[in-house]
PDB file of N, H, CA, C and O in Angstrom:
ATOM      1  N   MET A   1     -11.132  29.067  13.235  1.00  0.00           N
ATOM      2  CA  MET A   1      -9.706  29.237  13.112  1.00  0.00           C
ATOM      3  C   MET A   1      -9.154  28.102  12.248  1.00  0.00           C
ATOM      4  O   MET A   1      -9.248  26.931  12.617  1.00  0.00           O
ATOM      5  N   GLU A   2      -8.589  28.448  11.119  1.00  0.00           N
ATOM      6  H   GLU A   2      -8.513  29.399  10.819  1.00  0.00           H
ATOM      7  CA  GLU A   2      -8.000  27.460  10.212  1.00  0.00           C
ATOM      8  C   GLU A   2      -6.695  26.938  10.801  1.00  0.00           C
ATOM      9  O   GLU A   2      -5.871  27.713  11.286  1.00  0.00           O
ATOM     10  N   VAL A   3      -6.511  25.610  10.756  1.00  0.00           N
ATOM     11  H   VAL A   3      -7.181  24.980  10.362  1.00  0.00           H
ATOM     12  CA  VAL A   3      -5.282  25.021  11.295  1.00  0.00           C
ATOM     13  C   VAL A   3      -4.436  24.326  10.232  1.00  0.00           C
ATOM     14  O   VAL A   3      -3.281  23.989  10.490  1.00  0.00           O
ATOM     15  N   GLY A   4      -4.996  24.107   9.035  1.00  0.00           N
ATOM     16  H   GLY A   4      -5.934  24.381   8.825  1.00  0.00           H
ATOM     17  CA  GLY A   4      -4.216  23.494   7.975  1.00  0.00           C
ATOM     18  C   GLY A   4      -5.054  23.267   6.736  1.00  0.00           C
ATOM     19  O   GLY A   4      -6.282  23.348   6.763  1.00  0.00           O
ATOM     20  N   GLU A   5      -4.354  22.979   5.641  1.00  0.00           N
ATOM     21  H   GLU A   5      -3.356  22.913   5.619  1.00  0.00           H
ATOM     22  CA  GLU A   5      -5.048  22.721   4.376  1.00  0.00           C
ATOM     23  C   GLU A   5      -4.249  21.783   3.510  1.00  0.00           C
ATOM     24  O   GLU A   5      -3.029  21.679   3.633  1.00  0.00           O
ATOM     25  N   ILE A   6      -4.972  21.088   2.612  1.00  0.00           N
ATOM     26  H   ILE A   6      -5.963  21.173   2.512  1.00  0.00           H
ATOM     27  CA  ILE A   6      -4.370  20.166   1.659  1.00  0.00           C
ATOM     28  C   ILE A   6      -4.952  20.491   0.289  1.00  0.00           C
ATOM     29  O   ILE A   6      -6.167  20.623   0.143  1.00  0.00           O
ATOM     30  N   SER A   7      -4.088  20.621  -0.715  1.00  0.00           N
ATOM     31  H   SER A   7      -3.101  20.514  -0.596  1.00  0.00           H
ATOM     32  CA  SER A   7      -4.569  20.872  -2.074  1.00  0.00           C
ATOM     33  C   SER A   7      -5.259  19.632  -2.609  1.00  0.00           C
ATOM     34  O   SER A   7      -4.835  18.505  -2.355  1.00  0.00           O
ATOM     35  N   LYS A   8      -6.344  19.862  -3.364  1.00  0.00           N
ATOM     36  H   LYS A   8      -6.688  20.778  -3.570  1.00  0.00           H
ATOM     37  CA  LYS A   8      -7.099  18.769  -3.984  1.00  0.00           C
ATOM     38  C   LYS A   8      -7.519  19.245  -5.369  1.00  0.00           C
ATOM     39  O   LYS A   8      -8.654  19.680  -5.564  1.00  0.00           O
ATOM     40  N   GLY A   9      -6.605  19.161  -6.324  1.00  0.00           N
ATOM     41  H   GLY A   9      -5.684  18.807  -6.165  1.00  0.00           H
ATOM     42  CA  GLY A   9      -6.876  19.690  -7.655  1.00  0.00           C
ATOM     43  C   GLY A   9      -7.058  21.186  -7.592  1.00  0.00           C
ATOM     44  O   GLY A   9      -6.203  21.889  -7.054  1.00  0.00           O
ATOM     45  N   LYS A  10      -8.163  21.693  -8.134  1.00  0.00           N
ATOM     46  H   LYS A  10      -8.857  21.122  -8.572  1.00  0.00           H
ATOM     47  CA  LYS A  10      -8.456  23.130  -8.075  1.00  0.00           C
ATOM     48  C   LYS A  10      -9.025  23.529  -6.717  1.00  0.00           C
ATOM     49  O   LYS A  10      -9.055  24.711  -6.375  1.00  0.00           O
ATOM     50  N   ASP A  11      -9.475  22.545  -5.947  1.00  0.00           N
ATOM     51  H   ASP A  11      -9.450  21.585  -6.224  1.00  0.00           H
ATOM     52  CA  ASP A  11     -10.059  22.801  -4.635  1.00  0.00           C
ATOM     53  C   ASP A  11      -9.014  22.599  -3.552  1.00  0.00           C
ATOM     54  O   ASP A  11      -7.860  22.276  -3.836  1.00  0.00           O
ATOM     55  N   LYS A  12      -9.431  22.792  -2.308  1.00  0.00           N
ATOM     56  H   LYS A  12     -10.368  23.054  -2.077  1.00  0.00           H
ATOM     57  CA  LYS A  12      -8.568  22.436  -1.193  1.00  0.00           C
ATOM     58  C   LYS A  12      -9.417  21.969  -0.024  1.00  0.00           C
ATOM     59  O   LYS A  12     -10.577  22.353   0.123  1.00  0.00           O
ATOM     60  N   ILE A  13      -8.810  21.133   0.800  1.00  0.00           N
ATOM     61  H   ILE A  13      -7.867  20.821   0.681  1.00  0.00           H
ATOM     62  CA  ILE A  13      -9.449  20.649   2.013  1.00  0.00           C
ATOM     63  C   ILE A  13      -8.887  21.474   3.157  1.00  0.00           C
ATOM     64  O   ILE A  13      -7.673  21.537   3.351  1.00  0.00           O
ATOM     65  N   ILE A  14      -9.770  22.104   3.909  1.00  0.00           N
ATOM     66  H   ILE A  14     -10.756  22.053   3.751  1.00  0.00           H
ATOM     67  CA  ILE A  14      -9.346  22.953   5.014  1.00  0.00           C
ATOM     68  C   ILE A  14      -9.770  22.310   6.330  1.00  0.00           C
ATOM     69  O   ILE A  14     -10.918  21.900   6.498  1.00  0.00           O
ATOM     70  N   VAL A  15      -8.821  22.230   7.258  1.00  0.00           N
ATOM     71  H   VAL A  15      -7.888  22.562   7.122  1.00  0.00           H
ATOM     72  CA  VAL A  15      -9.093  21.750   8.609  1.00  0.00           C
ATOM     73  C   VAL A  15      -9.166  22.984   9.498  1.00  0.00           C
ATOM     74  O   VAL A  15      -8.251  23.807   9.517  1.00  0.00           O
ATOM     75  N   ALA A  16     -10.269  23.099  10.236  1.00  0.00           N
ATOM     76  H   ALA A  16     -11.013  22.430  10.221  1.00  0.00           H
ATOM     77  CA  ALA A  16     -10.476  24.283  11.071  1.00  0.00           C
ATOM     78  C   ALA A  16     -11.139  23.903  12.386  1.00  0.00           C
ATOM     79  O   ALA A  16     -11.842  22.897  12.478  1.00  0.00           O
ATOM     80  N   VAL A  17     -10.901  24.724  13.396  1.00  0.00           N
ATOM     81  H   VAL A  17     -10.329  25.541  13.321  1.00  0.00           H
ATOM     82  CA  VAL A  17     -11.615  24.607  14.668  1.00  0.00           C
ATOM     83  C   VAL A  17     -12.710  25.661  14.632  1.00  0.00           C
ATOM     84  O   VAL A  17     -12.442  26.846  14.431  1.00  0.00           O
ATOM     85  N   ARG A  18     -13.940  25.219  14.828  1.00  0.00           N
ATOM     86  H   ARG A  18     -14.157  24.257  14.992  1.00  0.00           H
ATOM     87  CA  ARG A  18     -15.092  26.123  14.763  1.00  0.00           C
ATOM     88  C   ARG A  18     -15.941  25.968  16.023  1.00  0.00           C
ATOM     89  O   ARG A  18     -15.892  24.947  16.709  1.00  0.00           O
ATOM     90  N   GLU A  19     -16.711  27.001  16.303  1.00  0.00           N
ATOM     91  H   GLU A  19     -16.750  27.831  15.746  1.00  0.00           H
ATOM     92  CA  GLU A  19     -17.613  26.963  17.447  1.00  0.00           C
ATOM     93  C   GLU A  19     -19.052  26.944  16.951  1.00  0.00           C
ATOM     94  O   GLU A  19     -19.411  27.652  16.011  1.00  0.00           O
ATOM     95  N   PHE A  20     -19.877  26.109  17.609  1.00  0.00           N
ATOM     96  H   PHE A  20     -19.585  25.534  18.373  1.00  0.00           H
ATOM     97  CA  PHE A  20     -21.292  26.043  17.287  1.00  0.00           C
ATOM     98  C   PHE A  20     -22.054  25.824  18.583  1.00  0.00           C
ATOM     99  O   PHE A  20     -21.800  24.863  19.309  1.00  0.00           O
ATOM    100  N   LYS A  21     -22.977  26.708  18.865  1.00  0.00           N
ATOM    101  H   LYS A  21     -23.184  27.488  18.275  1.00  0.00           H
ATOM    102  CA  LYS A  21     -23.779  26.647  20.093  1.00  0.00           C
ATOM    103  C   LYS A  21     -22.904  26.535  21.336  1.00  0.00           C
ATOM    104  O   LYS A  21     -23.209  25.777  22.257  1.00  0.00           O
ATOM    105  N   GLY A  22     -21.821  27.293  21.354  1.00  0.00           N
ATOM    106  H   GLY A  22     -21.572  27.909  20.606  1.00  0.00           H
ATOM    107  CA  GLY A  22     -20.953  27.353  22.526  1.00  0.00           C
ATOM    108  C   GLY A  22     -19.972  26.210  22.676  1.00  0.00           C
ATOM    109  O   GLY A  22     -19.245  26.154  23.668  1.00  0.00           O
ATOM    110  N   LYS A  23     -19.929  25.283  21.704  1.00  0.00           N
ATOM    111  H   LYS A  23     -20.519  25.328  20.898  1.00  0.00           H
ATOM    112  CA  LYS A  23     -18.999  24.155  21.765  1.00  0.00           C
ATOM    113  C   LYS A  23     -18.050  24.215  20.580  1.00  0.00           C
ATOM    114  O   LYS A  23     -18.427  24.648  19.491  1.00  0.00           O
ATOM    115  N   GLU A  24     -16.810  23.774  20.800  1.00  0.00           N
ATOM    116  H   GLU A  24     -16.504  23.422  21.685  1.00  0.00           H
ATOM    117  CA  GLU A  24     -15.825  23.752  19.717  1.00  0.00           C
ATOM    118  C   GLU A  24     -15.858  22.410  19.003  1.00  0.00           C
ATOM    119  O   GLU A  24     -16.072  21.365  19.617  1.00  0.00           O
ATOM    120  N   TYR A  25     -15.640  22.461  17.695  1.00  0.00           N
ATOM    121  H   TYR A  25     -15.466  23.311  17.197  1.00  0.00           H
ATOM    122  CA  TYR A  25     -15.602  21.285  16.850  1.00  0.00           C
ATOM    123  C   TYR A  25     -14.443  21.404  15.869  1.00  0.00           C
ATOM    124  O   TYR A  25     -13.962  22.499  15.578  1.00  0.00           O
ATOM    125  N   VAL A  26     -14.004  20.243  15.362  1.00  0.00           N
ATOM    126  H   VAL A  26     -14.395  19.353  15.598  1.00  0.00           H
ATOM    127  CA  VAL A  26     -13.005  20.219  14.293  1.00  0.00           C
ATOM    128  C   VAL A  26     -13.753  19.940  13.002  1.00  0.00           C
ATOM    129  O   VAL A  26     -14.455  18.936  12.887  1.00  0.00           O
ATOM    130  N   ASP A  27     -13.603  20.830  12.031  1.00  0.00           N
ATOM    131  H   ASP A  27     -13.032  21.646  12.124  1.00  0.00           H
ATOM    132  CA  ASP A  27     -14.299  20.731  10.753  1.00  0.00           C
ATOM    133  C   ASP A  27     -13.285  20.462   9.654  1.00  0.00           C
ATOM    134  O   ASP A  27     -12.301  21.191   9.524  1.00  0.00           O
ATOM    135  N   ILE A  28     -13.516  19.420   8.861  1.00  0.00           N
ATOM    136  H   ILE A  28     -14.315  18.828   8.966  1.00  0.00           H
ATOM    137  CA  ILE A  28     -12.667  19.072   7.717  1.00  0.00           C
ATOM    138  C   ILE A  28     -13.567  19.154   6.496  1.00  0.00           C
ATOM    139  O   ILE A  28     -14.489  18.353   6.346  1.00  0.00           O
ATOM    140  N   ARG A  29     -13.303  20.125   5.619  1.00  0.00           N
ATOM    141  H   ARG A  29     -12.554  20.776   5.741  1.00  0.00           H
ATOM    142  CA  ARG A  29     -14.263  20.413   4.555  1.00  0.00           C
ATOM    143  C   ARG A  29     -13.548  20.830   3.267  1.00  0.00           C
ATOM    144  O   ARG A  29     -12.530  21.522   3.302  1.00  0.00           O
ATOM    145  N   THR A  30     -14.107  20.392   2.122  1.00  0.00           N
ATOM    146  H   THR A  30     -14.934  19.831   2.093  1.00  0.00           H
ATOM    147  CA  THR A  30     -13.630  20.829   0.817  1.00  0.00           C
ATOM    148  C   THR A  30     -14.115  22.261   0.563  1.00  0.00           C
ATOM    149  O   THR A  30     -15.260  22.600   0.865  1.00  0.00           O
ATOM    150  N   HIS A  31     -13.240  23.087   0.011  1.00  0.00           N
ATOM    151  H   HIS A  31     -12.310  22.812  -0.234  1.00  0.00           H
ATOM    152  CA  HIS A  31     -13.557  24.469  -0.346  1.00  0.00           C
ATOM    153  C   HIS A  31     -13.223  24.678  -1.821  1.00  0.00           C
ATOM    154  O   HIS A  31     -12.320  24.035  -2.355  1.00  0.00           O
ATOM    155  N   PHE A  32     -13.950  25.573  -2.472  1.00  0.00           N
ATOM    156  H   PHE A  32     -14.684  26.096  -2.038  1.00  0.00           H
ATOM    157  CA  PHE A  32     -13.637  25.949  -3.850  1.00  0.00           C
ATOM    158  C   PHE A  32     -13.433  27.459  -3.912  1.00  0.00           C
ATOM    159  O   PHE A  32     -13.934  28.206  -3.071  1.00  0.00           O
ATOM    160  N   GLU A  33     -12.692  27.887  -4.917  1.00  0.00           N
ATOM    161  H   GLU A  33     -12.284  27.280  -5.600  1.00  0.00           H
ATOM    162  CA  GLU A  33     -12.411  29.314  -5.084  1.00  0.00           C
ATOM    163  C   GLU A  33     -13.455  29.929  -6.009  1.00  0.00           C
ATOM    164  O   GLU A  33     -13.634  29.468  -7.137  1.00  0.00           O
ATOM    165  N   ASN A  34     -14.144  30.967  -5.539  1.00  0.00           N
ATOM    166  H   ASN A  34     -13.998  31.341  -4.623  1.00  0.00           H
ATOM    167  CA  ASN A  34     -15.154  31.621  -6.375  1.00  0.00           C
ATOM    168  C   ASN A  34     -14.492  32.650  -7.294  1.00  0.00           C
ATOM    169  O   ASN A  34     -13.271  32.809  -7.271  1.00  0.00           O
ATOM    170  N   ASN A  35     -15.286  33.343  -8.096  1.00  0.00           N
ATOM    171  H   ASN A  35     -16.278  33.214  -8.115  1.00  0.00           H
ATOM    172  CA  ASN A  35     -14.758  34.306  -9.071  1.00  0.00           C
ATOM    173  C   ASN A  35     -14.037  35.484  -8.432  1.00  0.00           C
ATOM    174  O   ASN A  35     -13.208  36.128  -9.074  1.00  0.00           O
ATOM    175  N   GLU A  36     -14.349  35.772  -7.162  1.00  0.00           N
ATOM    176  H   GLU A  36     -15.023  35.249  -6.640  1.00  0.00           H
ATOM    177  CA  GLU A  36     -13.695  36.877  -6.454  1.00  0.00           C
ATOM    178  C   GLU A  36     -12.424  36.433  -5.733  1.00  0.00           C
ATOM    179  O   GLU A  36     -11.779  37.242  -5.065  1.00  0.00           O
ATOM    180  N   GLY A  37     -12.059  35.165  -5.861  1.00  0.00           N
ATOM    181  H   GLY A  37     -12.583  34.508  -6.404  1.00  0.00           H
ATOM    182  CA  GLY A  37     -10.851  34.654  -5.226  1.00  0.00           C
ATOM    183  C   GLY A  37     -11.041  34.232  -3.779  1.00  0.00           C
ATOM    184  O   GLY A  37     -10.064  33.990  -3.070  1.00  0.00           O
ATOM    185  N   GLU A  38     -12.289  34.142  -3.334  1.00  0.00           N
ATOM    186  H   GLU A  38     -13.082  34.339  -3.910  1.00  0.00           H
ATOM    187  CA  GLU A  38     -12.567  33.710  -1.966  1.00  0.00           C
ATOM    188  C   GLU A  38     -12.764  32.196  -1.929  1.00  0.00           C
ATOM    189  O   GLU A  38     -13.314  31.615  -2.864  1.00  0.00           O
ATOM    190  N   TRP A  39     -12.313  31.561  -0.848  1.00  0.00           N
ATOM    191  H   TRP A  39     -11.866  32.033  -0.088  1.00  0.00           H
ATOM    192  CA  TRP A  39     -12.485  30.124  -0.686  1.00  0.00           C
ATOM    193  C   TRP A  39     -13.799  29.873   0.043  1.00  0.00           C
ATOM    194  O   TRP A  39     -13.987  30.321   1.174  1.00  0.00           O
ATOM    195  N   ILE A  40     -14.710  29.150  -0.615  1.00  0.00           N
ATOM    196  H   ILE A  40     -14.557  28.786  -1.534  1.00  0.00           H
ATOM    197  CA  ILE A  40     -16.064  28.918  -0.132  1.00  0.00           C
ATOM    198  C   ILE A  40     -16.208  27.452   0.279  1.00  0.00           C
ATOM    199  O   ILE A  40     -15.843  26.562  -0.488  1.00  0.00           O
ATOM    200  N   PRO A  41     -16.736  27.187   1.481  1.00  0.00           N
ATOM    201  CA  PRO A  41     -16.923  25.786   1.906  1.00  0.00           C
ATOM    202  C   PRO A  41     -18.046  25.108   1.125  1.00  0.00           C
ATOM    203  O   PRO A  41     -19.027  25.745   0.741  1.00  0.00           O
ATOM    204  N   THR A  42     -17.882  23.802   0.899  1.00  0.00           N
ATOM    205  H   THR A  42     -17.085  23.285   1.212  1.00  0.00           H
ATOM    206  CA  THR A  42     -18.914  23.005   0.249  1.00  0.00           C
ATOM    207  C   THR A  42     -19.599  22.129   1.302  1.00  0.00           C
ATOM    208  O   THR A  42     -19.248  22.166   2.481  1.00  0.00           O
ATOM    209  N   LYS A  43     -20.571  21.349   0.861  1.00  0.00           N
ATOM    210  H   LYS A  43     -20.856  21.319  -0.097  1.00  0.00           H
ATOM    211  CA  LYS A  43     -21.222  20.401   1.759  1.00  0.00           C
ATOM    212  C   LYS A  43     -20.368  19.158   1.978  1.00  0.00           C
ATOM    213  O   LYS A  43     -20.655  18.346   2.857  1.00  0.00           O
ATOM    214  N   LYS A  44     -19.311  19.015   1.170  1.00  0.00           N
ATOM    215  H   LYS A  44     -19.078  19.675   0.456  1.00  0.00           H
ATOM    216  CA  LYS A  44     -18.448  17.838   1.258  1.00  0.00           C
ATOM    217  C   LYS A  44     -17.474  18.020   2.425  1.00  0.00           C
ATOM    218  O   LYS A  44     -16.467  18.716   2.306  1.00  0.00           O
ATOM    219  N   GLY A  45     -17.788  17.390   3.537  1.00  0.00           N
ATOM    220  H   GLY A  45     -18.607  16.824   3.634  1.00  0.00           H
ATOM    221  CA  GLY A  45     -16.923  17.499   4.699  1.00  0.00           C
ATOM    222  C   GLY A  45     -17.521  16.779   5.878  1.00  0.00           C
ATOM    223  O   GLY A  45     -18.581  16.160   5.795  1.00  0.00           O
ATOM    224  N   ILE A  46     -16.801  16.881   6.985  1.00  0.00           N
ATOM    225  H   ILE A  46     -15.939  17.384   7.052  1.00  0.00           H
ATOM    226  CA  ILE A  46     -17.234  16.217   8.209  1.00  0.00           C
ATOM    227  C   ILE A  46     -16.779  17.045   9.397  1.00  0.00           C
ATOM    228  O   ILE A  46     -15.744  17.711   9.353  1.00  0.00           O
ATOM    229  N   THR A  47     -17.573  16.992  10.464  1.00  0.00           N
ATOM    230  H   THR A  47     -18.414  16.452  10.500  1.00  0.00           H
ATOM    231  CA  THR A  47     -17.266  17.731  11.680  1.00  0.00           C
ATOM    232  C   THR A  47     -17.174  16.744  12.835  1.00  0.00           C
ATOM    233  O   THR A  47     -18.019  15.860  12.981  1.00  0.00           O
ATOM    234  N   PHE A  48     -16.140  16.905  13.652  1.00  0.00           N
ATOM    235  H   PHE A  48     -15.454  17.623  13.533  1.00  0.00           H
ATOM    236  CA  PHE A  48     -15.909  16.028  14.791  1.00  0.00           C
ATOM    237  C   PHE A  48     -16.014  16.801  16.098  1.00  0.00           C
ATOM    238  O   PHE A  48     -15.544  17.934  16.205  1.00  0.00           O
ATOM    239  N   SER A  49     -16.631  16.176  17.083  1.00  0.00           N
ATOM    240  H   SER A  49     -17.012  15.255  16.996  1.00  0.00           H
ATOM    241  CA  SER A  49     -16.582  16.733  18.428  1.00  0.00           C
ATOM    242  C   SER A  49     -15.207  16.395  19.000  1.00  0.00           C
ATOM    243  O   SER A  49     -14.571  15.447  18.539  1.00  0.00           O
ATOM    244  N   PRO A  50     -14.741  17.141  19.984  1.00  0.00           N
ATOM    245  CA  PRO A  50     -13.447  16.819  20.591  1.00  0.00           C
ATOM    246  C   PRO A  50     -13.406  15.389  21.147  1.00  0.00           C
ATOM    247  O   PRO A  50     -12.356  14.747  21.136  1.00  0.00           O
ATOM    248  N   GLU A  51     -14.545  14.897  21.629  1.00  0.00           N
ATOM    249  H   GLU A  51     -15.398  15.418  21.638  1.00  0.00           H
ATOM    250  CA  GLU A  51     -14.596  13.551  22.199  1.00  0.00           C
ATOM    251  C   GLU A  51     -14.344  12.464  21.148  1.00  0.00           C
ATOM    252  O   GLU A  51     -13.729  11.443  21.458  1.00  0.00           O
ATOM    253  N   SER A  52     -14.800  12.665  19.936  1.00  0.00           N
ATOM    254  H   SER A  52     -15.300  13.494  19.684  1.00  0.00           H
ATOM    255  CA  SER A  52     -14.621  11.635  18.903  1.00  0.00           C
ATOM    256  C   SER A  52     -13.357  11.842  18.072  1.00  0.00           C
ATOM    257  O   SER A  52     -13.004  10.984  17.263  1.00  0.00           O
ATOM    258  N   LEU A  53     -12.687  12.946  18.259  1.00  0.00           N
ATOM    259  H   LEU A  53     -12.973  13.643  18.916  1.00  0.00           H
ATOM    260  CA  LEU A  53     -11.506  13.253  17.448  1.00  0.00           C
ATOM    261  C   LEU A  53     -10.366  12.272  17.703  1.00  0.00           C
ATOM    262  O   LEU A  53      -9.729  11.825  16.749  1.00  0.00           O
ATOM    263  N   ASP A  54     -10.089  11.922  18.964  1.00  0.00           N
ATOM    264  H   ASP A  54     -10.607  12.285  19.739  1.00  0.00           H
ATOM    265  CA  ASP A  54      -9.007  10.974  19.264  1.00  0.00           C
ATOM    266  C   ASP A  54      -9.275   9.617  18.625  1.00  0.00           C
ATOM    267  O   ASP A  54      -8.359   8.971  18.118  1.00  0.00           O
ATOM    268  N   GLU A  55     -10.535   9.189  18.651  1.00  0.00           N
ATOM    269  H   GLU A  55     -11.280   9.714  19.062  1.00  0.00           H
ATOM    270  CA  GLU A  55     -10.891   7.917  18.039  1.00  0.00           C
ATOM    271  C   GLU A  55     -10.665   7.957  16.526  1.00  0.00           C
ATOM    272  O   GLU A  55     -10.173   6.986  15.951  1.00  0.00           O
ATOM    273  N   MET A  56     -11.019   9.064  15.879  1.00  0.00           N
ATOM    274  H   MET A  56     -11.418   9.853  16.346  1.00  0.00           H
ATOM    275  CA  MET A  56     -10.810   9.190  14.441  1.00  0.00           C
ATOM    276  C   MET A  56      -9.318   9.214  14.113  1.00  0.00           C
ATOM    277  O   MET A  56      -8.898   8.631  13.114  1.00  0.00           O
ATOM    278  N   ILE A  57      -8.528   9.870  14.927  1.00  0.00           N
ATOM    279  H   ILE A  57      -8.870  10.344  15.739  1.00  0.00           H
ATOM    280  CA  ILE A  57      -7.077   9.887  14.699  1.00  0.00           C
ATOM    281  C   ILE A  57      -6.518   8.474  14.772  1.00  0.00           C
ATOM    282  O   ILE A  57      -5.688   8.094  13.946  1.00  0.00           O
ATOM    283  N   ASP A  58      -6.962   7.690  15.751  1.00  0.00           N
ATOM    284  H   ASP A  58      -7.636   7.999  16.422  1.00  0.00           H
ATOM    285  CA  ASP A  58      -6.508   6.294  15.865  1.00  0.00           C
ATOM    286  C   ASP A  58      -6.907   5.490  14.627  1.00  0.00           C
ATOM    287  O   ASP A  58      -6.111   4.698  14.123  1.00  0.00           O
ATOM    288  N   ILE A  59      -8.123   5.686  14.139  1.00  0.00           N
ATOM    289  H   ILE A  59      -8.769   6.330  14.549  1.00  0.00           H
ATOM    290  CA  ILE A  59      -8.587   4.974  12.943  1.00  0.00           C
ATOM    291  C   ILE A  59      -7.738   5.360  11.727  1.00  0.00           C
ATOM    292  O   ILE A  59      -7.356   4.499  10.935  1.00  0.00           O
ATOM    293  N   LEU A  60      -7.448   6.647  11.585  1.00  0.00           N
ATOM    294  H   LEU A  60      -7.759   7.346  12.229  1.00  0.00           H
ATOM    295  CA  LEU A  60      -6.622   7.098  10.462  1.00  0.00           C
ATOM    296  C   LEU A  60      -5.196   6.552  10.554  1.00  0.00           C
ATOM    297  O   LEU A  60      -4.595   6.226   9.531  1.00  0.00           O
ATOM    298  N   LYS A  61      -4.652   6.451  11.758  1.00  0.00           N
ATOM    299  H   LYS A  61      -5.140   6.716  12.590  1.00  0.00           H
ATOM    300  CA  LYS A  61      -3.312   5.869  11.935  1.00  0.00           C
ATOM    301  C   LYS A  61      -3.323   4.395  11.518  1.00  0.00           C
ATOM    302  O   LYS A  61      -2.379   3.922  10.885  1.00  0.00           O
ATOM    303  N   THR A  62      -4.386   3.674  11.870  1.00  0.00           N
ATOM    304  H   THR A  62      -5.153   4.058  12.384  1.00  0.00           H
ATOM    305  CA  THR A  62      -4.515   2.275  11.480  1.00  0.00           C
ATOM    306  C   THR A  62      -4.603   2.159   9.961  1.00  0.00           C
ATOM    307  O   THR A  62      -3.963   1.291   9.367  1.00  0.00           O
ATOM    308  N   ALA A  63      -5.386   3.023   9.334  1.00  0.00           N
ATOM    309  H   ALA A  63      -5.905   3.729   9.816  1.00  0.00           H
ATOM    310  CA  ALA A  63      -5.496   3.013   7.869  1.00  0.00           C
ATOM    311  C   ALA A  63      -4.151   3.307   7.223  1.00  0.00           C
ATOM    312  O   ALA A  63      -3.783   2.663   6.240  1.00  0.00           O
ATOM    313  N   LYS A  64      -3.416   4.266   7.760  1.00  0.00           N
ATOM    314  H   LYS A  64      -3.714   4.789   8.558  1.00  0.00           H
ATOM    315  CA  LYS A  64      -2.095   4.612   7.218  1.00  0.00           C
ATOM    316  C   LYS A  64      -1.150   3.425   7.323  1.00  0.00           C
ATOM    317  O   LYS A  64      -0.403   3.143   6.386  1.00  0.00           O
ATOM    318  N   LYS A  65      -1.176   2.723   8.458  1.00  0.00           N
ATOM    319  H   LYS A  65      -1.783   2.951   9.219  1.00  0.00           H
ATOM    320  CA  LYS A  65      -0.313   1.565   8.637  1.00  0.00           C
ATOM    321  C   LYS A  65      -0.661   0.473   7.642  1.00  0.00           C
ATOM    322  O   LYS A  65       0.236  -0.145   7.069  1.00  0.00           O
ATOM    323  N   LYS A  66      -1.960   0.222   7.422  1.00  0.00           N
ATOM    324  H   LYS A  66      -2.688   0.724   7.888  1.00  0.00           H
ATOM    325  CA  LYS A  66      -2.368  -0.815   6.469  1.00  0.00           C
ATOM    326  C   LYS A  66      -1.913  -0.472   5.052  1.00  0.00           C
ATOM    327  O   LYS A  66      -1.462  -1.351   4.318  1.00  0.00           O
ATOM    328  N   VAL A  67      -2.026   0.799   4.662  1.00  0.00           N
ATOM    329  H   VAL A  67      -2.392   1.513   5.259  1.00  0.00           H
ATOM    330  CA  VAL A  67      -1.579   1.227   3.330  1.00  0.00           C
ATOM    331  C   VAL A  67      -0.057   1.089   3.226  1.00  0.00           C
ATOM    332  O   VAL A  67       0.461   0.616   2.215  1.00  0.00           O
ATOM    333  N   SER A  68       0.646   1.502   4.268  1.00  0.00           N
ATOM    334  H   SER A  68       0.225   1.886   5.090  1.00  0.00           H
ATOM    335  CA  SER A  68       2.117   1.413   4.270  1.00  0.00           C
ATOM    336  C   SER A  68       2.577  -0.031   4.193  1.00  0.00           C
ATOM    337  O   SER A  68       3.539  -0.341   3.491  1.00  0.00           O
ATOM    338  N   ASP A  69       1.888  -0.927   4.917  1.00  0.00           N
ATOM    339  H   ASP A  69       1.106  -0.675   5.487  1.00  0.00           H
ATOM    340  CA  ASP A  69       2.262  -2.348   4.907  1.00  0.00           C
ATOM    341  C   ASP A  69       2.071  -2.946   3.528  1.00  0.00           C
ATOM    342  O   ASP A  69       2.873  -3.785   3.116  1.00  0.00           O
ATOM    343  N   LYS A  70       1.044  -2.550   2.801  1.00  0.00           N
ATOM    344  H   LYS A  70       0.392  -1.869   3.135  1.00  0.00           H
ATOM    345  CA  LYS A  70       0.785  -3.082   1.450  1.00  0.00           C
ATOM    346  C   LYS A  70       1.806  -2.581   0.449  1.00  0.00           C
ATOM    347  O   LYS A  70       2.103  -3.269  -0.528  1.00  0.00           O
ATOM    348  N   GLU A  71       2.357  -1.376   0.678  1.00  0.00           N
ATOM    349  H   GLU A  71       2.115  -0.818   1.472  1.00  0.00           H
ATOM    350  CA  GLU A  71       3.312  -0.798  -0.264  1.00  0.00           C
ATOM    351  C   GLU A  71       4.675  -1.448  -0.149  1.00  0.00           C
ATOM    352  O   GLU A  71       5.494  -1.316  -1.059  1.00  0.00           O
ATOM    353  N   GLN A  72       4.942  -2.144   0.942  1.00  0.00           N
ATOM    354  H   GLN A  72       4.277  -2.252   1.681  1.00  0.00           H
ATOM    355  CA  GLN A  72       6.271  -2.740   1.146  1.00  0.00           C
ATOM    356  C   GLN A  72       6.372  -4.124   0.612  1.00  0.00           C
ATOM    357  O   GLN A  72       7.427  -4.749   0.711  1.00  0.00           O
TER     358      GLN A  72
END
């Protein structure tokens, strides 16, 4: 189930919730558009278990704060 996307030039990054072996994961992956207009996932991406997702969100918030502090 796709939950969001970000444009990246001709490609896009898609955030999705996926199931694998009966467990749900959050997948963040670059996709490209093929000749038929379908968005195809690439190997460029990362998958998080629900347990590690909160930790990654905290890390990203810290990174955002550091970037924001440097811009001021």
